[in-house]
VEXDREN-2710 file (C-alpha; in Angstrom, 1 decimal):
% VEXDREN-2710
k/r/px/py/pz
1/MET/0.0/0.0/0.0
2/ASN/1.5/3.3/-1.1
3/THR/0.6/6.2/1.2
4/ILE/1.9/9.4/2.7
5/GLY/2.6/10.7/6.2
6/TYR/4.6/13.4/8.0
7/ALA/8.0/12.2/9.0
8/ALA/11.2/13.4/10.7
9/GLN/14.1/12.7/8.5
10/SER/16.7/13.1/11.2
11/GLU/17.0/13.9/14.9
12/GLY/15.6/17.4/15.6
13/ALA/14.4/17.8/12.0
14/PRO/10.9/19.3/11.4
15/LEU/8.2/16.9/10.2
16/ALA/7.5/17.0/6.5
17/PRO/5.5/15.1/3.9
18/PHE/7.0/11.6/3.2
19/HIS/5.8/8.9/0.8
20/PHE/6.2/5.3/1.9
21/GLU/4.8/1.8/1.6
22/HIS/3.0/-0.4/4.1
23/ARG/3.3/-4.1/3.9
24/ASP/0.9/-6.2/1.9
25/LEU/-2.0/-7.5/3.9
26/ARG/-1.2/-10.8/5.8
27/ALA/-4.1/-13.2/6.5
28/ASN/-4.9/-11.6/9.9
29/ASP/-4.2/-7.9/8.9
30/VAL/-6.6/-4.9/8.8
31/ALA/-5.9/-2.0/6.5
32/ILE/-7.2/1.3/8.0
33/GLU/-7.8/4.8/6.6
34/ILE/-6.8/7.1/9.4
35/LEU/-9.3/9.8/10.2
36/TYR/-7.9/11.4/13.3
37/CYS/-4.6/11.1/15.2
38/GLY/-3.8/12.5/18.6
39/VAL/-0.5/14.3/19.3
40/CYS/1.3/12.9/22.4
41/HIS/4.3/14.4/24.2
42/SER/6.1/11.1/23.6
43/ASP/5.8/11.8/19.8
44/LEU/7.9/14.9/20.3
45/HIS/10.4/13.2/22.6
46/THR/10.8/10.3/20.2
47/VAL/11.3/12.2/16.9
48/ARG/13.9/14.5/18.6
49/GLY/15.9/11.5/20.0
50/ASP/15.3/12.5/23.6
51/TRP/14.9/8.8/24.6
52/GLY/17.8/7.5/22.6
53/PRO/18.8/6.9/18.9
54/GLN/15.9/6.4/16.5
55/SER/15.5/5.0/13.0
56/TYR/14.7/7.7/10.4
57/PRO/12.7/8.6/8.5
58/LEU/10.2/8.3/11.4
59/ILE/6.4/9.0/11.3
60/PRO/5.0/9.3/14.9
61/GLY/1.5/9.0/16.1
62/HIS/-0.1/6.3/18.4
63/GLU/-3.6/7.7/19.1
64/ILE/-5.4/6.6/16.0
65/ILE/-9.1/6.6/15.0
66/GLY/-9.9/5.3/11.5
67/ARG/-12.1/3.4/9.1
68/VAL/-11.4/-0.2/7.9
69/LEU/-10.6/-0.3/4.1
70/GLU/-9.8/-4.0/3.7
71/VAL/-9.2/-7.1/5.8
72/GLY/-7.2/-10.3/5.3
73/PRO/-9.0/-13.6/4.8
74/ASP/-8.6/-14.8/8.4
75/VAL/-10.0/-11.6/10.0
76/LYS/-13.2/-12.3/11.9
77/LYS/-14.0/-9.2/14.0
78/TYR/-13.8/-6.4/11.4
79/LYS/-15.1/-5.6/7.9
80/ALA/-14.7/-2.7/5.5
81/GLY/-16.4/0.4/6.8
82/ASP/-16.1/-0.3/10.5
83/HIS/-14.8/2.5/12.7
84/VAL/-11.7/1.2/14.6
85/ALA/-8.8/2.5/16.7
86/VAL/-5.1/1.7/17.2
87/GLY/-3.1/2.6/20.2
88/CYS/0.5/2.4/21.4
89/MET/1.4/-1.1/20.2
90/VAL/0.7/-3.1/17.1
91/ASP/2.2/-6.6/17.9
92/SER/3.5/-8.9/20.6
93/CYS/4.5/-12.6/20.8
94/GLN/0.9/-13.5/21.8
95/GLU/2.2/-16.6/23.6
96/CYS/4.0/-15.6/26.9
97/ASP/2.2/-15.4/30.2
98/GLN/1.8/-11.6/30.0
99/CYS/0.2/-11.8/26.5
100/GLN/-2.0/-14.7/27.6
101/HIS/-3.6/-12.7/30.4
102/GLY/-4.1/-9.6/28.4
103/GLU/-1.1/-7.4/29.3
104/GLU/0.6/-7.3/25.9
105/GLN/2.4/-4.1/26.9
106/PHE/4.6/-6.3/29.2
107/CYS/5.2/-9.0/26.6
108/ARG/8.3/-11.1/27.6
109/GLU/9.7/-10.7/24.1
110/GLY/8.9/-7.0/23.9
111/MET/5.8/-5.6/22.4
112/THR/6.1/-3.8/19.0
113/PRO/5.3/0.0/19.4
114/THR/3.1/1.6/16.7
115/TYR/6.0/3.5/15.3
116/GLY/9.8/3.4/15.4
117/ALA/10.4/-0.3/16.0
118/PRO/11.1/-3.3/13.8
119/ASP/8.1/-5.3/12.6
120/ARG/8.3/-8.8/14.2
121/ILE/8.1/-10.6/10.9
122/ASN/9.7/-8.5/8.2
123/GLY/11.9/-6.2/10.3
124/ARG/10.8/-3.0/8.6
125/ILE/10.4/0.0/11.0
126/THR/6.8/0.6/12.0
127/GLN/5.4/4.0/11.0
128/GLY/2.6/5.7/13.0
129/GLY/-0.6/7.6/12.7
130/TYR/0.5/10.9/11.2
131/SER/-0.3/9.3/7.9
132/LYS/-3.2/8.4/5.6
133/HIS/-3.2/4.7/6.3
134/ILE/-1.9/2.0/8.6
135/VAL/-1.9/-1.8/8.5
136/VAL/-2.2/-3.7/11.8
137/ARG/-2.8/-7.3/12.8
138/GLU/-6.4/-7.9/13.9
139/GLU/-5.5/-8.6/17.6
140/PHE/-4.3/-5.0/18.0
141/VAL/-7.2/-3.3/16.4
142/LEU/-9.9/-1.9/18.7
143/ARG/-13.6/-1.4/18.1
144/VAL/-14.9/2.2/18.4
145/PRO/-18.2/2.0/20.2
146/ASP/-21.3/3.4/18.6
147/GLY/-21.9/6.9/19.7
148/LEU/-18.3/7.8/20.6
149/ASP/-17.3/11.1/18.9
150/LEU/-14.6/10.1/16.5
151/SER/-13.1/13.6/16.4
152/LYS/-12.5/13.6/20.2
153/ALA/-11.7/9.9/20.9
154/ALA/-8.1/9.6/19.6
155/PRO/-6.3/10.7/22.9
156/ILE/-8.1/7.9/24.8
157/LEU/-5.7/5.5/23.1
158/CYS/-2.7/6.8/25.1
159/ALA/-3.5/9.6/27.5
160/GLY/-6.7/7.7/28.4
161/ILE/-5.4/4.2/28.9
162/THR/-2.2/5.4/30.6
163/THR/-4.3/6.9/33.4
164/TYR/-7.2/4.4/33.3
165/SER/-5.0/1.3/33.8
166/PRO/-3.6/2.3/37.2
167/LEU/-7.1/3.4/38.3
168/ARG/-8.3/-0.1/37.5
169/THR/-5.2/-1.9/38.8
170/TRP/-5.4/-0.2/42.2
171/GLY/-9.1/-0.8/42.4
172/ILE/-10.5/2.7/42.4
173/LYS/-14.2/2.8/43.0
174/GLU/-16.9/5.1/44.4
175/GLY/-15.6/6.8/47.5
176/SER/-11.9/6.2/46.7
177/ARG/-9.6/9.1/47.4
178/VAL/-7.4/9.9/44.3
179/GLY/-4.8/12.6/43.9
180/VAL/-3.5/13.8/40.5
181/ILE/-0.1/15.5/40.2
182/GLY/0.0/17.6/37.0
183/LEU/-2.8/18.8/34.8
184/GLY/-1.7/18.3/31.2
185/GLY/-2.8/15.7/28.7
186/LEU/-2.4/12.8/31.1
187/GLY/-3.5/14.6/34.2
188/HIS/-6.7/16.0/32.9
189/MET/-7.7/12.5/31.7
190/ALA/-6.9/11.1/35.1
191/VAL/-9.2/13.6/36.7
192/LYS/-12.1/12.9/34.3
193/LEU/-11.8/9.1/34.5
194/ALA/-11.4/8.9/38.3
195/SER/-14.4/11.3/38.7
196/ALA/-16.4/9.1/36.4
197/MET/-15.6/6.1/38.6
198/GLY/-17.0/8.0/41.6
199/ALA/-13.8/8.8/43.3
200/HIS/-13.1/11.9/45.3
201/VAL/-10.4/13.6/43.1
202/THR/-7.9/16.2/44.2
203/VAL/-5.5/18.0/41.8
204/MET/-2.1/18.9/43.2
205/SER/-0.4/22.0/41.8
206/ARG/2.3/24.4/43.1
207/THR/0.0/27.4/42.4
208/ALA/-3.7/28.3/42.7
209/ASP/-4.1/29.6/39.2
210/LYS/-5.6/26.2/38.1
211/LYS/-8.6/26.5/40.3
212/LYS/-11.1/27.1/37.5
213/ASP/-9.6/24.4/35.3
214/VAL/-9.8/21.9/38.2
215/GLU/-13.5/22.7/38.7
216/ASP/-14.3/22.6/35.0
217/LEU/-12.7/19.1/34.7
218/GLY/-14.8/17.8/37.6
219/ALA/-12.3/17.5/40.3
220/ASP/-13.4/18.0/43.9
221/ALA/-10.5/19.9/45.3
222/LEU/-7.2/21.7/44.5
223/LEU/-4.2/21.1/46.9
224/ILE/-1.4/23.7/46.7
225/SER/1.8/21.7/47.1
226/SER/3.8/24.8/47.9
227/ASP/1.5/25.5/50.9
228/GLU/3.2/23.7/53.8
229/ASP/0.2/24.0/56.1
230/ALA/-2.2/22.6/53.5
231/MET/0.1/19.7/52.7
232/GLN/0.5/18.9/56.4
233/GLN/-3.3/18.9/56.8
234/ALA/-3.6/16.5/53.9
235/THR/-1.4/13.8/55.5
236/ASN/-2.9/10.3/55.1
237/SER/-5.6/11.7/52.7
238/PHE/-5.2/9.5/49.6
239/ASP/-5.5/5.9/48.6
240/LEU/-3.8/6.5/45.2
241/ILE/-1.8/9.4/43.7
242/ILE/-1.3/9.4/40.0
243/ASP/1.9/11.4/39.1
244/THR/1.8/12.7/35.5
245/VAL/4.8/15.1/35.8
246/PRO/7.1/14.3/32.8
247/VAL/10.4/15.6/34.2
248/LYS/12.7/14.8/37.1
249/HIS/11.1/16.0/40.4
250/ASP/10.9/15.3/44.1
251/LEU/8.4/12.7/45.4
252/ASN/9.2/13.2/49.0
253/VAL/6.7/16.0/49.5
254/TYR/3.8/13.7/48.3
255/MET/4.6/10.4/50.0
256/PRO/3.1/11.5/53.5
257/LEU/-0.2/12.3/51.7
258/LEU/-0.8/8.6/51.1
259/ASP/-2.8/6.7/53.6
260/ILE/-1.4/3.3/54.9
261/ASP/-1.0/0.9/52.0
262/GLY/-1.4/3.9/49.6
263/SER/0.4/4.0/46.3
264/LEU/2.0/6.8/44.2
265/VAL/2.0/5.6/40.6
266/LEU/4.3/7.2/38.0
267/VAL/3.0/7.5/34.5
268/GLY/4.9/10.7/33.4
269/GLN/8.6/10.7/34.0
270/ILE/10.7/8.0/32.4
271/GLY/14.2/8.3/33.9
272/PRO/15.8/9.8/37.1
273/LEU/14.0/11.2/40.1
274/ALA/15.1/13.1/43.1
275/GLU/16.5/10.7/45.8
276/PRO/13.5/9.3/47.8
277/ASN/13.3/9.4/51.6
278/THR/12.2/5.8/52.5
279/ALA/10.8/6.8/55.9
280/PRO/7.3/7.5/54.7
281/LEU/7.3/4.2/52.8
282/VAL/8.4/2.1/55.7
283/MET/6.3/3.8/58.3
284/GLY/3.1/3.7/56.3
285/ARG/3.6/0.6/54.1
286/ARG/3.3/3.1/51.2
287/ARG/4.5/2.3/47.7
288/ILE/6.0/4.0/44.7
289/ALA/5.0/2.2/41.5
290/GLY/5.0/2.7/37.8
291/SER/2.4/1.8/35.1
292/LEU/2.8/1.5/31.3
293/ILE/-0.3/2.1/29.1
294/GLY/-2.6/-1.0/29.3
295/GLY/-3.4/-4.2/27.5
296/ILE/-5.7/-4.5/24.5
297/ALA/-8.7/-5.9/26.4
298/GLU/-8.3/-3.1/29.0
299/THR/-8.1/-0.5/26.3
300/GLN/-11.3/-1.8/24.7
301/GLU/-12.9/-1.6/28.1
302/LEU/-11.8/2.0/28.4
303/LEU/-13.3/2.9/25.0
304/ASP/-16.6/1.4/26.1
305/PHE/-16.4/3.1/29.5
306/CYS/-15.9/6.5/27.8
307/ALA/-18.8/6.0/25.5
308/GLU/-21.0/4.9/28.4
309/LYS/-20.0/7.8/30.7
310/ASN/-19.5/10.4/28.0
311/VAL/-15.9/11.0/28.9
312/TYR/-13.7/12.8/26.4
313/PRO/-10.3/14.5/26.3
314/ASP/-10.4/18.2/25.8
315/CYS/-9.1/18.5/22.3
316/GLU/-7.9/21.2/19.9
317/MET/-8.2/20.2/16.3
318/ILE/-5.3/21.1/14.0
319/ARG/-4.4/20.5/10.3
320/MET/-1.5/18.2/9.4
321/ASP/0.6/21.0/8.2
322/GLN/0.4/22.6/11.7
323/ILE/2.2/19.8/13.4
324/ASN/5.5/21.6/13.9
325/GLU/3.8/24.6/15.4
326/ALA/1.9/22.2/17.6
327/PHE/5.1/20.6/18.8
328/GLU/6.5/24.1/19.7
329/ARG/3.3/24.9/21.6
330/MET/3.5/21.6/23.5
331/GLU/6.9/22.5/24.7
332/ARG/5.5/25.8/26.1
333/SER/2.5/23.9/27.6
334/ASP/0.3/26.0/25.3
335/VAL/-2.5/23.4/24.8
336/ARG/-5.6/22.5/26.7
337/TYR/-5.2/19.6/26.8
338/ARG/-4.5/17.6/23.7
339/PHE/-4.0/18.3/20.0
340/VAL/-5.8/16.1/17.5
341/ILE/-4.9/16.1/13.8
342/ASP/-7.7/16.0/11.3
343/MET/-6.1/13.6/8.8
344/ALA/-8.4/14.7/6.0
345/THR/-6.1/17.7/5.8
346/LEU/-3.2/15.5/4.7
347/GLU/-3.1/15.8/1.0
348/ALA/-1.6/12.9/-1.0
END
């Protein structure tokens, strides 16, 4: 399949039109016309080489909403015309214990990311959703529920599942006490999803200028982390804290906020943190944990949950040719809260 996308040709290079080929359909493949693609901060980090050397040219994008064009002869779940989604991974071994119990993101052999990684069979580098088309094996294609707004759904595939998975793993339910550190693409979805589960949600911020945003998103409270008195009063107040901050920072100020057996889960920063003080961990059986996206079944569960509860990311629609400007704005935190590309604006 000949198609077009926006690719970085080298580390730090701007994205520009790039013609390329997808593989011929295998028996279990689904060919998809991409309608919308979300813009994730990890797209920016990856194309700029912030997380290590990459293979170029590289087309990012792993928050994909599309329409099925064609399916291989063994495909059972989808047909031409169906609305579908693709998230952060497009393959795994399908045989290890992690794949077998629905956590393909932790595949023992390594899952295949949607872009920037060798295809498990032919070794060609996968190319992502900033393009007209994508070809994905059936097991990694998701059904878009009837009634879900296609133009707003794309960020559910990364920002959504990244925050939904720890909420589910740590058993959040009505009456649970959840804190959210950071109010960007991930943080605002954590607030919306936890609120929809019936939790009491508190956003933690260094300043009070986010008060209206916090209220608009449905959170119950704002805790100013630079206010020592307020932080002291909040000791033992949370069952779970989701930390979405994407840079090195100090966790020690947040650990005493957890109740006994509480967990602080990192979903933002990948890399070094300030040295932790273990006293709050030992004295309260508290935990620092991490979480990586979610499995395919859990992501489908999330899409269905969002359709049922009418939960959507706050999106700003852009044209494909605005992507470099969008990257610059993301670096300035000038987006509330997620860019989505209308792929109809990508001309062949």
